[in-house]
C-alpha positions as CSV (number, residue, x, y, z in Angstrom):
1,X,-0.8,95.8,28.9
2,X,-0.8,92.2,28.0
3,X,-3.6,90.0,29.4
4,X,-2.5,86.4,30.0
5,X,-4.8,83.6,31.2
6,X,-2.7,80.9,32.9
7,X,-3.5,77.2,33.2
8,X,-2.4,75.0,36.1
9,X,0.2,73.1,34.1
10,X,2.1,76.3,33.1
11,X,1.9,77.8,36.5
12,X,3.3,74.7,38.0
13,X,6.1,74.8,35.4
14,X,6.9,78.4,36.3
15,X,6.6,77.6,40.0
16,X,9.5,75.1,39.6
17,X,11.9,78.0,39.3
18,X,10.0,80.6,41.2
19,X,12.4,82.5,43.5
20,X,15.4,81.9,41.2
21,X,17.2,84.9,39.8
22,X,15.8,85.6,37.4
23,X,12.3,84.5,38.4
24,X,10.1,84.0,35.2
25,X,6.9,83.9,37.3
26,X,7.7,87.3,38.7
27,X,8.6,88.6,35.2
28,X,5.3,87.3,33.9
29,X,3.4,88.9,36.8
30,X,5.2,92.2,36.2
31,X,4.8,92.2,32.4
32,X,1.0,92.3,32.3
33,X,-2.2,91.1,33.9
34,X,-2.3,87.4,34.7
35,X,-5.8,86.1,34.9
36,X,-6.4,82.7,36.6
37,X,-9.7,80.9,36.8
38,X,-10.9,79.9,40.3
39,X,-10.8,76.3,39.0
40,X,-7.1,76.6,38.3
41,X,-6.5,78.0,41.8
42,X,-8.3,75.0,43.3
43,X,-6.2,72.7,41.2
44,X,-3.0,74.4,42.5
45,X,-4.2,74.0,46.1
46,X,-4.8,70.3,45.5
47,X,-1.3,69.9,43.9
48,X,0.2,71.8,46.9
49,X,-1.1,69.2,49.3
50,X,1.4,66.5,48.1
51,X,5.0,66.2,49.1
52,X,6.9,66.5,45.9
53,X,8.5,69.0,43.5
54,X,5.1,69.8,41.9
55,X,3.7,70.6,45.3
56,X,6.5,73.0,46.0
57,X,6.0,74.6,42.7
58,X,2.3,75.0,43.2
59,X,2.9,76.5,46.7
60,X,5.3,79.0,45.1
61,X,2.6,80.0,42.7
62,X,0.0,80.3,45.4
63,X,2.3,82.6,47.3
64,X,2.0,85.0,44.4
65,X,-1.8,84.8,44.4
66,X,-2.2,88.5,45.3
67,X,-0.4,89.5,42.1
68,X,-3.0,87.5,40.0
69,X,-6.5,88.3,39.1
70,X,-8.7,85.3,39.9
71,X,-12.0,85.0,38.1
72,X,-14.9,82.6,38.1
73,X,-16.2,81.1,34.9
74,X,-18.9,78.6,34.0
75,X,-17.4,75.3,32.7
76,X,-18.3,74.0,29.2
77,X,-19.7,70.5,29.9
78,X,-18.8,69.4,26.4
79,X,-15.1,70.4,26.7
80,X,-13.1,67.2,26.5
81,X,-10.2,68.2,28.8
82,X,-10.0,68.6,32.6
83,X,-11.7,71.4,34.4
84,X,-8.5,73.6,34.6
85,X,-8.0,73.7,30.8
86,X,-11.8,74.1,30.4
87,X,-11.9,77.1,32.7
88,X,-8.7,78.6,31.2
89,X,-9.9,78.4,27.6
90,X,-13.3,79.7,28.7
91,X,-11.8,82.7,30.6
92,X,-9.4,83.5,27.7
93,X,-12.3,83.5,25.2
94,X,-14.7,85.5,27.5
95,X,-12.1,88.1,28.4
96,X,-10.4,88.3,25.0
97,X,-7.1,87.6,26.6
98,X,-4.0,88.2,24.5
99,X,-2.5,84.8,25.4
100,X,-3.4,81.5,27.0
101,X,-0.4,80.0,28.8
102,X,-0.8,76.3,28.9
103,X,1.7,73.4,29.0
104,X,-0.7,70.5,28.3
105,X,1.6,69.4,25.5
106,X,-0.5,66.3,24.6
107,X,-3.6,68.4,24.0
108,X,-2.3,71.7,22.6
109,X,-4.1,71.2,19.2
110,X,-7.4,70.8,21.0
111,X,-6.7,73.8,23.3
112,X,-5.6,75.9,20.3
113,X,-8.7,74.9,18.3
114,X,-10.9,76.0,21.2
115,X,-9.5,79.5,21.5
116,X,-11.3,82.3,19.8
117,X,-8.7,85.1,19.5
118,X,-6.1,84.4,22.2
119,X,-2.6,83.2,21.2
120,X,-1.6,79.8,22.8
121,X,1.8,80.0,24.4
122,X,3.8,77.4,26.4
123,X,6.4,78.0,29.1
124,X,9.3,77.4,26.7
125,X,7.9,80.0,24.4
126,X,7.4,82.5,27.2
127,X,11.0,82.0,28.3
128,X,12.1,82.7,24.7
129,X,9.9,85.8,24.5
130,X,11.5,87.1,27.8
131,X,14.9,86.7,26.1
132,X,13.7,88.6,23.0
133,X,12.3,91.4,25.1
134,X,15.5,91.6,27.2
135,X,13.9,90.6,30.5
136,X,16.0,87.4,30.8
137,X,19.4,86.6,29.4
138,X,19.5,83.6,26.9
139,X,21.8,81.6,29.1
140,X,19.7,82.1,32.1
141,X,16.6,81.1,30.2
142,X,18.3,77.9,29.0
143,X,19.2,77.1,32.6
144,X,15.6,77.8,33.8
145,X,14.2,75.7,30.9
146,X,16.5,72.8,31.8
147,X,15.4,72.9,35.4
148,X,11.7,73.0,34.5
149,X,12.1,70.3,31.9
150,X,13.8,68.1,34.4
151,X,11.1,68.6,37.0
152,X,8.3,68.2,34.6
153,X,9.8,65.2,32.8
154,X,9.9,66.9,29.4
155,X,12.6,64.7,27.9
156,X,12.2,64.6,24.1
157,X,9.5,67.2,24.0
158,X,9.6,68.9,20.7
159,X,8.4,72.3,22.1
160,X,11.3,72.3,24.6
161,X,13.8,71.2,21.9
162,X,12.7,74.1,19.6
163,X,12.8,76.6,22.5
164,X,16.4,75.4,23.3
165,X,17.3,75.9,19.6
166,X,15.9,79.4,19.8
167,X,17.7,80.2,23.0
168,X,21.0,78.9,21.6
169,X,20.6,81.2,18.6
170,X,20.0,84.1,21.0
171,X,23.2,83.4,23.0
């Protein structure tokens, strides 16, 4: 069973379309073990306090809390990103997670360099993987990616563009 550590950014991205048919958050939770640092849970709770699309997305993720494994980790004081990424990278390294799901696109190189053995994946890559595994249809994945990209202001993002190209090829 695949073990995925998820960061706040990616969970909020998936939360944007939680409850849709298909629901990629539900697919992720069914596909393996999703580990979430307590720090990420705290960040989600903070985001959920606002009155916007990200708050709704965070609330949708928090509603799925029972399906996630929440763990505590000590933060690395020298890690140059926020506490959520710090905790996610630390948890992925400590637990030997198969994947770290993170959408901090401006810091992916640093996150990737900080991982010991886990593969860094983004929400667009996860959607493409769900298509390849037959869990989500390519057209549905494209629709979901468009909704997420809209909500997350991912215009011009190269990761999203490549994922769309991959999904178009799968259609």
